[in-house]
N, C-alpha and C positions, 0 to 999 in steps of 0.2 A: 456576567448576567445572572448566573445562578445564585451568586452571593447576594446580589441586590434583591432578588426575589425572596430569598430566605430572610432578608432584613425587613422588607416592607410588607410581605404577604400576611403575617399575623396581624399587623396593624389594620390592613385593609379588610381582613376577614371580620375583625371585631367591629369596625365601623359599619360594614355592610349588615351584620347581624343586628346591631343596635338600630340602624335606620329602618330595617325591615320590620322589626318589632314595633317601633314607633309608628311606622306607616300603617300597620294593621290596626293598632288602637285608634289612630287618627281617623282612618276610613270608617271604622265601626262607629265611632262617635258621630261623625258627619252623617252616616247613614241613619242613625237613630234620630238625630235632629230633623232630617228630611222626612222621615216617616211620621214623626209627631206633627210636623207642619202639615203634611198631606192629610193626616187624619182630622186635624182641626178644620181644614178647608172643606173636606168632604162632609163632615158633620154639619157645618154651617149651611152648605148648599142643600143637604137633605132636609134640614129643619125648615129652610125657607120654602121648600117645595111641598112640605107636609100639608099646609093649609089648603093649597090648591088641590092636592091629591085627595084630601078628606071630602071636599065638596064634590069632586068627580065621582068618588066611590059611593057617597050617599045617594047621588042622583043617577048613578050608573051611566054616566055621560061618556061614552066611548070616543066620541068625536073630540071632546075637550081633552081626553086622556092622550089621544094621538098627537093633538096639537102641542100639549105640554112636553111630550117626549121628543118631538121633532124640534122643539126650541133649543135643544142641546146639540143639534147636528153640526153647527159650525164653530163651536168653541174649540180653543187651541189645545188645552191639556185635559179638559173635562170631556171624556169620550162620549158619554151618553147617560140616559136615564131609563129606568125600567119601573113600570107600575104593575103591581100584583094585586089580585083580589084576595078575599079572606081565605080562600083555599090554596093560595100560592100559585095560581095560574096567571100567566102574563096577560095583562089587558092591553098594554102599550109599551113599545120599545123604540129607542132611537135607531133609525135605519143603519147608521154607521156601525152599530154593534149588534146587528141582527143575528150574528152567529152565536150570540149569548143564549138564544132560545134552545139550542141543542145541548148546551152544557149541562151536565149533571150537577144539581145544587142541593146537596143533602142538608145544608145549613138552614134552608127555608123552613122546614118543619119545626126545627128547634126554636127559631125566632118567633113563629106563630104561637108555639106553646108557651114560651117563657116571656114573650113580649119585650125582649131586650134588643137594643141595637147591636150591630156587629160591623167591625172594620177589619179587612185582611187582604193580603195579596192573593190574587187568583191568576190562572192562566187562561188567556183568550187566544185561541188558535196557537200561533207560535211566538206570542210575546206576553209579557207580564203586565197586569193592570191591578189597580187598587179598588176594591169594592167596599162601599159603605152602605149598609141597609138599615132602614128605620121603620118600625111598625107604625101604622096610622090607626089611632084609637078613636072610638066614639066617646060620647059624654059619659057613658056608663062603663068606660074602660074595656069595652069589647073591641076586638080587632076587626077593622074594616078592610085592611089590606096592607101592602108594603110598598115603600119607595126605596129604590136602590140607585145610587149614583156610581158611575164607573170612571175612574181617573187613569190617565196615561202615566206610567212611571218611568218611561225611557229617559226623560230629561234628568231624573234623579240619578240613574246609573251612568249617564254621560258625565254628570258632575263628579261622581265618585271616580270614574276612569280618568278624568282630567286631573283629579287630586293625586291619584297613583302616579300618573305621568310626571307631575311636578316633583313628587317625592323621588322618583327614579332618576330624573334629570339632575336633581340636587345631589343625590348620592353619587352619580357618575362624575359630576364636576368635582365633588369633594375628593373622591378617590384619585382622580387625575391630578388634582392640586397637591394632595399628600404625596403621591408617587413622584411628582416632579420635584417637590421640596426634598424628599428623601434621596432622590438621585443627585441633586445638587449638593446636599450635605455629604453623601457618600463619595462623590467625586472630589470634593474639597478636602475631606479628612482622610480619605483612604486611596482612591484611585490615582489622583495626581502625584502623591508621594511615591506610591508603588511604581507608577509609570516613569518617574524621574530615576528611581533606583534601577528599574529595568533598562532604561537607556544607558545609564552609567555602566551597568554590567555588560551591555552589548558593546559599548566602546572598549571596555576592558578586555572582553573576550576576543575582539577583533584586533587588539593591539593599537587601537586609535587613542593613544594616551594624551594627545594634544587636546582632545575634546573632554577630558575628564575634569569635572568641576566639583569643588567641595560642597557638601550639603549643609543646610542651615536649619534642618528640622529640629523641633523641640519635643520634649516628652519621651515616652517609651519608644515611639517609632524612631525618634532621633538617636536614641541610644543604640537601637538595632543597627541603623545605618552606620553609625560610628564604628561599631564592631566589624561590620562588613568591610569598611574602608581599610581597617587595620589588617584584616586577613588578606585583602587584595594586594596591599602594599607588601606584605610578607611574601606573597607568591611572586611578585615581580622581582624582589630582591633574590629569592631562591632561584628563579629562572636565570638571572644574570650570573649568579655564582656557578650554577650547573654548566652554563655555556662556557664560562672561562675554564672550568676544570676539564671540560670535554676537549677544548683546544690543546691543553697540556697533554692529555692522554693520547691524542691523535698522533703526537710526535713519535710515539713508540712504534718500532717496526715489528709488526706481528701479523699473524694470519687474520683474515677478516672473520669477525664473529658478530653475534648479536650486539655485544657491548660496544664493539668498535663502530658498528654502523650507528648505534644510538649516539655515540659521542660525535660522529660526523654530522648527523642531523642537527644536534644541539649547537655544534660549532658553526655550521654553515647556514642553517635556517633560523637558528635562534628561536624567537617566539612565533615564527611563522609556521603554522601547522602544515603538514603534508596532506593533500587531498588526492585520493585515488578514485578513479571512475572506471567501472567495468560493467558489462552486462551481467555476468555471472557473479552471484554473491558468494562470499566465503563460507557462510553458514546458512543452512535452510532449516526451517521448522516445518516438519511434515507430520501428518497423522499416521501413526502406526496402524497398519491394516489388521493386525492381530489383537492389539490391546485397545485400539480406538483412541489412544492418547497421543498428544503431540510430543515429538522428540526432535533434537537438534542433530543434523548430519552435515558432513563436509561433502560437497559435490566432487565428481570426477572431473577435474579441470586442471590443465597445466598452468593457467593464469592463477588459479587459487593456490596451487602448490608453490608457485614462485613468490606471489605478493604477500600472502598471509604471514610468513616469517618476518618480512620487512616491517609490516605495521605492528606485529607483536613486539618487535625490537624498539621501534622509535615512536609508536603511537600515531595518532592522526585520525582521519575520517575516511572511510571507504563508502562510496556512493554506488549502489547497484540496484538492479531490478529485483524487487521482492516477488519471486515467482512461485513459492511453495504455498500449499493450501492452508497452512497454519501460521504464516508469516505475520499476518496482521495482529495476531493475539499477543505478540511479544514486544511490540514497539510502543514508544511513548507518544505523547501528543504531537511531537515533531517527526514521527516515523523513524525514530532512532532507538538503538539498544547497544549495550556494551557487549563485546565479544573478545575472546571465546567465553561461553557462558560460565565455565568453571574457573576461569582465570582471566578476568577482563583486562585487556591491554589497549584496545582502541575502540572507536565508535563505528558502527555500521548504520548507514542511513539507507532505508529502502524506498525506492521510487515505484509507484504503482502504475501499471499500464493496462489497458483493456485487452480483452482477447483479440479484438479486431486489430489493435495496434501491434500486439505480439505476432499475430499471423503475418502481417505485412512487413513490419520492421525486422523481426528476428528470423522467422521461418522463411519468409519470402526473400526480401532484398539481401539480407546478410548471408543466409545459408543456402539459398537457391541461386543467388547471384554472385556475390563477392567470393564466397568460399570456394566454389568450383573454378571460378575465374583465376584465383591466385594459386590453386593447387593444380598442377598440370597432370591430371589423372583421367583426362578424356571423358569427363562428365560435363555435359553441355550446361553452361550457365543460363539461367532464366531471369530476364529483367522485365518487370511489369511496372507500368506507370503508377498503378494504385499502391504497389509495394514501396515505390520510391517516395510517394507522398507520405505514407505512414512512417517511413524511415526518417524523413525530415521532421515530422511532428514529434516523434519520440526523442530525437536528438535535441529539439528545442525544449522538451519537457525536462530532460536531464540537465540542459544548460540552466534552466530556471532553478532547478534544485541545487546545483553547484553554486550559483551566484548567491543564493540565500546564506550559504555557509562561509563564504570567503572573508578573511580578515581584512581590515581597512588598508593595510599596506603590504605590497609585494607578496601575494599568495603564490604558492607552488602547487600546480595541478598536474597530476600524472595520469594520463588517459590510456586505457588499455584496448588495443585491437581494432578490428575492422568495423565494429558496430557503431563507432562514433567518429567517422571521418569529418562530419560537419560541425561537431561540438567545439573544436578549438576556435574557429572563427566566431561562433555564437558567443563564446565567453569573452574573447578579445574585444568584440564590439562594445561590450558593456564595461569590461575591466581590462583596458590596454596595459595596465601595470602588472597583470598576472604573468608569471612565467609558466609556460605550458610545455610539457613533453608528451609525446605520443609514442607508445611502443607497439610495434606491429608484430604480433606473435606468429603470424603465418608467413609463407613466402611472398615476395613481391615479384610479379611476373615481368617479362620483358615488354617493351612498348607495343609490339605487335599484338600480344595477348591482351594487354590492358585496353588497347584500342577497341576491343569488342564492347566494352561498357559504354552505354549511351549517355551516361552522366559523368564522364571522365573529368570535364572541366570543373563542375561543382565539387567533386570529391577532392581533386588536387588543390583547388582554391581553399577548401575548408582545412585540409591538412597543413598547408603551408602558412596558416596563421600560427602554427606552433613555433616555439623557439628551438625545439630539438625534436627530431624524429629518429627513433631507434629501430634497428633491425637486428636479427640474430647474427647474420654473416655479412661480410663485405660485398658478396655477390649480389645480395638483395639491395644493398645501398646503391650499387652501380646501376641496377635495373631501375630504381626509383629516379635517380638523377637523369638517366636516359629518357625516362617517361616524361618527367617534367620538362626537359629540354625540347621534346618533340611536340607535346600537346598544349602547352600554355606559354604565354608570353612571359619570359623570365630570363634571368642570367644565371647559368650554372657555373660555379667556381670550382673547378676540379682540384685545385690545390687545397682550398679550405674545406672541400666537400660540403658545399652549401648551395642553396638556391635563393636568389634575391628576386623578390617580386614586390613591386610598388613600395620600394624603400624598406621592405621588411625582409630580413635575412633569416633563413631557417637552416640549421645545421643538421646534416645527415651523418649518423654514426652507427657503427656495429657494436652491439653489446650482447655477447652470447649469454643467454639466460641460463640459470642453473638452479640448484636446490640448496637447502641449508648446508649440506656438505660436512656436518660434524663427523669426525672420524675418531676411532680409538675409544678412549674412556668416555668421551662425551656422547657418543652415539647411543641411541636407544637399543637396549638389548631385547632380543626376541625370546619369548618364553618357549623353551624346548618342548613343554607339554603341548602347546598349540601346534607346533610342527609335527609332533608325534601323532596327534589326533588326525591331522590331514593325511599323513602317511597311511594310518590305519584305515581311515574312511575310504580312501581311493586305492588301497592295496598297492602302495608305492615302495614297500620294502624291497631292497635289492634292485630297484629300477633306476635307470637314468632318466632324470626329469628335466624336460624343457618347458619354458614358461613364456606365455604372451600376455601382456596386460594392456588393454586398449579400451577406448570408447569404440562402439561399433560404428565405424565410419569407413567409407570407401577409400579414403586416403591412407588408411593404416595398413593396407596390404594383407588383410586377414585371409582372403581367398587365396592369394599367392602363397602364403605361409602354409596353408593346408595342402595345397597342390605339391609344394616342395617336400613336405613330410611324406605324402603319398609316394612321390617319386623316390625318395630316400629309402623307404621300406621296400619298394619294388626292386631297386638296385642292390640293396644290402639286407636281404631277408634274415641274416643272422642276428639283426637287432630286434626282430620281432620278439615279443614277450620280455624284452629288456628295456625298451624305450617307451616313455609316455610323454605326450605333450598336453599341457594344461593351458587352456585359453580362458582368461578372465575377461568377459566382455560386458561393458556397461551400456545398456541401450540408451540411445540419445536421438533427438530430433525425429521421433517416430511419426510425427505429423507429415513429414516430407516423404513423398512417394518413393524416391530413390533409396532412402534409408530403410523404409518399410520393406522394399523389395530385397535389399541387401541382407536384412535379417533372415528372410526366407531362404535366400541363396546359401547363406552360411549354415543354417539348420540342415538343409538338404545335403550339402556337401559333407558335413561332419558325419551325418547318418550313413551316407553312401560309402565313405572311406573307412569308417569303423566296421561296417558290414564286410567290406572287401578284405580287411587285414585281421579281423578279430580271431583269436584262438582261445577257446575255453572262456575263462573269466576275464582275460586280458583284452583291452581295446586300446588302440594307440592314441586316441584323442578324447580328452575330457573337456567338455565345453560348459562353462558355468556362466550363465547369462543373467546377471543382475548387477545392481550397484554394490561395489565393495568400498568400504571406508579405508583410509590409509592404514589404520591399525590392522584391518583384516588382510590387507595385501602383504604386510611385512613377513608373516610366516611363509608365504609362498615364495617370496624372494629368497628367504633363508634356505629352503629345501631345494631350490632350482639349481641344477648343474649348468644349465644353459638358459639364457634369456634371449628371446628372438624379437627384435624390433625391425619390422620389414616395411616401414612406411614407403608408399610410392612417391610421396613428396611431403616434407614436414619442415616447419620453421626451425625447430630444435629437436624435440622429443625428450621429455624429462624422465620417462620410464627407464631409459638407458642409464641415466645418471643415478636414479633411485636404486636400481639394481646394483650398481657399482658401490654406492655408499653402504648398502646393506651387507656387503661381503667383507666383514672384519677379518675372516680367516684367509683372505686372498684366494679363495676357491672360486670356481665358476668361469664361464666364458660368455662373452657378449657377442651375439651375431647382430650386426647393425647395417641397415640400408645405407648405401652411398648417398641417397637422396634426402638425408636428414641433415639439419644443421649440426647435430651432435657428431656426425662423422668427421667434421672439420677439426674437432678437438680430440676425439677419442680414436686416435689412429691405431691404437693397439687392439681395438675390437676386430673381429673377423668381418670385414666389409663385404657386402654382397649387392648384386643388382637383383632386386626382387622380381623383376620382369623375366629374368632368365631362370626358369625352373631348374634346369640342369645345374647351373652354377650354384643355385641356392641349395639344392640337395647335397651337392658335394661339400658345401660349406658346413652343413650339419654334420656330415661324417668327419670332416677335418676337425671340427670343434670337439666331437666326442673322443677323438684319438689324440688330441693335443696333450703332450706330456704335462704332468703336474707342475713341474718347475717352470715350464713355459707359461702355463696358466697363471701361476703366482706372479711371475715377472710382469706379464701384461696387466694383470689386475692391479698390481702395485703402482705401475705407471699411471693407469687411468684414475685410480683413487687419489693419487697426488694431484692430478689435474683438477678433479672435481673438488677436492679439499681446498685447494688454493683459489680456484676460480669459482667460488660458491655464490649463492644468491646475494649474500651481503656485500660481496665485492661488486657484483653486477649493479646492485642498487647504489652502492657508494660511488661507482664510476659515473652513473647517470646524474646523481645529485651533485657531484663535483663538477661535472660538465655544465649542468644547469646554472650553478652558482657562479661558475667562471664566466658564462655567457652574460649573466646579469651584471657582473662587474665591468665587463668590456662594453 
């Protein structure tokens, strides 16, 4: 629309200016003609009255004067007549213009002196009239008096207004006709060819090659289209070659890496791009409080930690909620941008939701309802009907956004977590050919617990539209199968681990999530200077350092961790002034009352325990409450002798694996809660029940006194597990399973 306006606006402005100037001259010309005609008529009337007025003035016949003046009373445009004596005093006046008596008439004296007639526009009350005055002379050319006729001029101005109206209507019609013709020309020579090219590109982008048709455009535009077709053909050939080469490389037996996952995606998915959907976006643009400028940051999220390396490796589109205050500044017209900003590997599409929607869908139903329901941490779930309605609305909004992006054939959609239980069904209803996987990053409760949810039917119905549902551990898969068997009409196949519902089979599998897991030479080195700065800042020289890295959440067992450290120092005071625990805590979901209260509880507890055990400059707990980027956390991993992961219930917990991956020198001990998914894999960690403070405190002492050789042996075993079962293998297993389902 803007281009069309730029094209026709100058033409319309020129036409409007020309017509306006023409109209001004035309109106002035017509006005002059009207005034000349009016003056001629007035003179004729005045001269015809002069003889009668002369007789009246010679005889001083006032009665005849009044009769003459009143003879003008009923004329249409001639308003009236006024007869003056030789001194300029009114002898008779038409009653209709009686107000003329009060009017100041300085021109009377001039006319009496000069004995010349005069015609001019004058004001009578609130309207304009034309006055023509003629001196009445005696035979000796002496002035006997004056005759003045008054004409109505309103008809003349009405005529001029009508003329202006006709000119304006003509101008508007002409402008509309020119605009219409310009639009038709623009459509024919520009819009239609561009639209055909856009449709062609859309089919090419979606892989719908059956609908691609050759162009027959001529001229320079035809040359452009021809070049575009050649580039597109080259891209298709290149994709085919890359896919075939990827098949060959996949045959090699090697550890899962970025390159191997990329080859798998090209071999299995071909031209079908991978679409990931999550609530949390992998990169946020926020306004820096100190500088006031926008900056890009990575959020503290296990989903981001796991999925970002996959899309970096194989490309695709990540669709997520644009939640940061500067996010809108960096997207294009389709709400997309390339990420990471410094090394673009894939597309991030941001979906906008209102504050009201976020309050109900995210903070309400998702995190006050489903989150505590699935984590058995004795926090009561809250389910509100208003939150549920918002949850459905936002799921539909994401479904619409995903459907806009899907290619024409066999798209693969990978949905993340409990925020989108209804999304699979919404997508399948419009695109039954789509292959959809949902990965559930948190635990799945047993049927008794899930039965608390008042919307269990709708949630299960939405999830079972998936082709594949993944959990971290087999135990959660078993819980889901039991839940489906109990609450909805379906057939659970315990041999194939699937749920059949309305002729639709959904497979349930365990895929333990992980991190990128690069070990040895490929792993990122930590700058010793950064580690030294942290040691100096917090006076950690010659100290045993324990570390906790968490979002501030009641499922992470931070309170229990602090109580265990307190008990450890009570029982083993010899470690005072030798042991320091650093807790990195990223505030989250502070809108929710329980989280707000938790932050206050942790603050009070840390202050209380530090006051209890402090000696001199030493205090046992250093609590750093802010968002830490992955790069900021790495030096803390490097200096930590112990990492404590004490989740009360956790789907996996990637902090444990990140700590292991950071220990290239095989130092360090991992204290790990038995209630994490990671505990199923990392059996060489020191496993604890975080609810048992006595056991927990003893585990801290045991870890501190564990011989170095034993530490190295355990760390080596765990690093091997993390290195082999990394996030690329996790993604590869899911994609292999998905493509296998599609073939069957």
